[in-house]
C-alpha positions as CSV (number, residue, x, y, z in Angstrom):
1,X,24.3,24.5,-71.3
2,X,23.8,21.7,-73.8
3,X,22.0,19.5,-71.2
4,X,19.9,22.4,-69.9
5,X,18.9,23.3,-73.5
6,X,18.0,19.7,-74.3
7,X,15.8,19.6,-71.3
8,X,14.2,22.9,-72.2
9,X,13.5,21.7,-75.7
10,X,11.8,18.5,-74.5
11,X,9.6,20.6,-72.2
12,X,8.8,23.1,-75.0
13,X,7.9,20.3,-77.4
14,X,5.7,18.7,-74.8
15,X,3.8,22.0,-74.3
16,X,3.5,22.2,-78.1
17,X,2.0,18.7,-78.3
18,X,-0.3,19.6,-75.4
19,X,-1.5,22.6,-77.4
20,X,-1.9,20.3,-80.4
21,X,-4.1,18.0,-78.4
22,X,-6.2,20.8,-77.1
23,X,-6.8,22.2,-80.6
24,X,-7.5,18.7,-81.9
25,X,-10.2,18.3,-79.2
26,X,-11.7,21.6,-80.2
27,X,-11.8,20.7,-83.9
28,X,-13.3,17.3,-83.2
29,X,-15.8,18.6,-80.6
30,X,-16.9,21.6,-82.7
31,X,-17.6,19.4,-85.7
32,X,-19.4,16.9,-83.7
33,X,-21.4,19.6,-81.9
34,X,-22.6,20.9,-85.3
35,X,-23.5,17.4,-86.5
36,X,-25.4,16.6,-83.3
37,X,-26.9,20.0,-82.8
38,X,-25.3,20.0,-79.4
39,X,-25.2,23.5,-78.0
40,X,-23.7,22.4,-74.7
41,X,-20.7,20.8,-76.4
42,X,-20.3,23.9,-78.6
43,X,-20.3,26.2,-75.6
44,X,-17.5,24.1,-74.0
45,X,-15.4,24.6,-77.2
46,X,-15.9,28.3,-77.0
47,X,-15.0,28.5,-73.3
48,X,-11.9,26.3,-73.7
49,X,-10.6,28.5,-76.4
50,X,-9.1,30.7,-73.7
51,X,-6.9,27.8,-72.6
52,X,-5.6,27.5,-76.2
53,X,-4.8,31.2,-76.4
54,X,-3.0,31.3,-73.1
55,X,-0.8,28.2,-73.9
56,X,0.0,29.6,-77.3
57,X,1.2,32.9,-75.8
58,X,3.3,31.0,-73.2
59,X,4.9,28.8,-75.9
60,X,5.7,31.8,-78.1
61,X,7.2,33.7,-75.2
62,X,9.3,30.7,-74.1
63,X,10.5,30.1,-77.6
64,X,11.8,33.7,-77.9
65,X,13.5,33.5,-74.5
66,X,15.3,30.3,-75.5
67,X,16.6,31.8,-78.7
68,X,17.8,34.8,-76.8
69,X,19.3,32.9,-73.9
70,X,20.9,29.9,-75.7
71,X,21.4,31.2,-79.2
72,X,20.9,27.8,-80.7
73,X,22.2,26.9,-84.2
74,X,21.4,24.4,-87.0
75,X,19.1,21.5,-85.8
76,X,18.5,23.0,-82.3
77,X,17.5,26.3,-83.9
78,X,15.1,24.5,-86.3
79,X,13.4,22.8,-83.3
80,X,12.6,26.2,-81.7
81,X,11.8,28.1,-84.9
82,X,9.6,25.2,-86.1
83,X,7.6,25.3,-82.9
84,X,7.5,29.1,-82.9
85,X,6.0,29.1,-86.4
86,X,3.7,26.1,-86.0
87,X,2.2,27.3,-82.8
88,X,0.5,30.2,-84.6
89,X,-1.1,27.7,-87.0
90,X,-2.5,25.7,-84.1
91,X,-4.0,28.8,-82.5
92,X,-5.6,29.9,-85.7
93,X,-7.0,26.4,-86.3
94,X,-8.5,26.7,-82.8
95,X,-10.1,30.0,-83.6
96,X,-11.9,28.4,-86.6
97,X,-13.0,25.5,-84.4
98,X,-14.5,28.1,-82.1
99,X,-16.2,29.7,-85.0
100,X,-17.8,26.4,-85.9
101,X,-19.0,26.0,-82.4
102,X,-20.5,29.5,-82.4
103,X,-22.4,28.5,-85.6
104,X,-24.0,25.6,-83.6
105,X,-25.6,28.2,-81.4
106,X,-26.4,30.6,-84.2
107,X,-28.3,28.1,-86.3
108,X,-30.4,26.8,-83.4
109,X,-34.1,27.2,-84.2
110,X,-33.6,28.0,-87.9
111,X,-34.7,25.9,-90.9
112,X,-32.1,23.3,-91.8
113,X,-31.1,21.3,-94.9
114,X,-30.4,17.8,-93.9
115,X,-28.6,16.9,-97.2
116,X,-26.1,19.8,-96.7
117,X,-25.6,18.9,-93.1
118,X,-24.7,15.4,-94.1
119,X,-21.9,16.7,-96.3
120,X,-20.8,19.0,-93.5
121,X,-20.6,16.0,-91.2
122,X,-18.3,14.3,-93.8
123,X,-16.1,17.4,-94.1
124,X,-15.8,17.8,-90.4
125,X,-14.7,14.2,-89.9
126,X,-12.2,14.5,-92.7
127,X,-10.8,17.7,-91.4
128,X,-10.5,16.3,-87.9
129,X,-8.7,13.2,-89.3
130,X,-6.3,15.3,-91.3
131,X,-5.5,17.5,-88.3
132,X,-4.8,14.5,-86.2
133,X,-2.4,13.0,-88.8
134,X,-0.7,16.4,-89.2
135,X,0.0,16.6,-85.4
136,X,1.2,13.0,-85.3
137,X,3.6,13.7,-88.2
138,X,5.0,16.7,-86.4
139,X,5.5,14.9,-83.1
140,X,7.4,12.1,-84.9
141,X,9.2,14.5,-87.3
142,X,7.9,12.2,-90.0
143,X,8.3,14.1,-93.3
144,X,6.9,11.3,-95.4
145,X,3.7,11.1,-93.4
146,X,3.5,14.9,-93.4
147,X,3.7,15.0,-97.2
148,X,1.2,12.1,-97.6
149,X,-1.2,13.7,-95.2
150,X,-1.2,17.1,-97.0
151,X,-1.5,15.5,-100.5
152,X,-4.3,13.0,-99.4
153,X,-6.7,15.6,-98.1
154,X,-6.2,18.7,-100.2
155,X,-8.5,17.8,-103.1
156,X,-11.0,16.0,-100.9
157,X,-11.6,19.0,-98.7
158,X,-11.9,21.4,-101.7
159,X,-14.5,19.1,-103.2
160,X,-16.5,18.8,-100.0
161,X,-16.5,22.6,-99.8
162,X,-17.9,22.8,-103.3
163,X,-20.5,20.1,-102.5
164,X,-21.7,22.3,-99.6
165,X,-21.5,25.6,-101.4
166,X,-23.5,24.7,-104.5
167,X,-26.7,23.5,-102.8
168,X,-26.5,26.3,-100.2
169,X,-26.5,28.9,-102.9
170,X,-29.3,27.1,-104.8
171,X,-31.4,26.9,-101.6
172,X,-30.9,30.7,-101.0
173,X,-32.2,31.4,-104.5
174,X,-35.3,29.3,-104.1
175,X,-36.3,30.0,-100.5
176,X,-35.8,33.3,-98.6
177,X,-36.5,31.4,-95.4
178,X,-33.4,29.3,-95.7
179,X,-31.0,32.2,-96.4
180,X,-29.7,32.6,-92.9
181,X,-29.1,28.9,-92.5
182,X,-27.4,28.6,-95.9
183,X,-25.0,31.4,-95.0
184,X,-24.1,29.6,-91.8
185,X,-23.4,26.4,-93.8
186,X,-21.1,28.4,-96.1
187,X,-19.3,29.9,-93.1
188,X,-18.9,26.5,-91.4
189,X,-17.5,25.1,-94.6
190,X,-15.0,28.0,-94.9
191,X,-13.9,27.5,-91.3
192,X,-13.4,23.8,-91.8
193,X,-11.5,24.6,-95.0
194,X,-9.2,26.9,-93.1
195,X,-8.5,24.3,-90.4
196,X,-7.5,22.0,-93.2
197,X,-5.1,24.7,-94.6
198,X,-3.5,25.1,-91.1
199,X,-3.1,21.3,-90.9
200,X,-1.2,21.5,-94.2
201,X,0.9,24.2,-92.7
202,X,1.8,21.9,-89.8
203,X,2.9,19.3,-92.3
204,X,5.1,21.9,-94.0
205,X,6.7,22.7,-90.7
206,X,7.2,19.0,-90.1
207,X,9.2,18.8,-93.3
208,X,11.2,21.9,-92.2
209,X,11.9,20.3,-88.8
210,X,13.1,17.1,-90.5
211,X,15.1,18.6,-93.4
212,X,15.6,22.3,-92.8
213,X,13.8,23.0,-96.1
214,X,10.7,25.3,-96.4
215,X,8.3,23.9,-99.0
216,X,4.7,24.2,-100.0
217,X,2.6,21.0,-100.0
218,X,-0.7,22.3,-101.5
């Protein structure tokens, strides 16, 4: 049973990393679509979200089956539980990427604020970079990289959100014509911030995978 379980774990982790890559593509493409005003790329992100959801459900189902069938303990159990917990964070990050993609379509034809969109571009790139580092740390079970990633981006992302929110609210107060666009900017910033939060969660599950300890990194 030990050999069979080891093979199952390798397959489960491979599926998890595949899901991580799919979500990473969604995060990157959604941000780039907003930056480039690319509705076609945004629509692809929305369509591909179904693949993310289906793979997430499959991984969760298989994780529960493995726990019931093999009754793993200690490190083996951590492997399965870590994936079971982290897969939810991946799916939710994908949902927020889909929301950003929907905003690309929603804002089309509306008045825009180039200075705010420049900050959104910076935030989108930072969030995508953070997510990539988080997934890499999980794949390598690298607790040090996980901790460094969470700590490096937390304050940066919060500041970028504030840099987007302040001028968006100011614009709404001055010009009624910009209200709908400003609200979209605020929603995009919130969605990007939530993706950052889920990346931090992945880093926390990396620490759990490596040490068995559940900690908070933000």
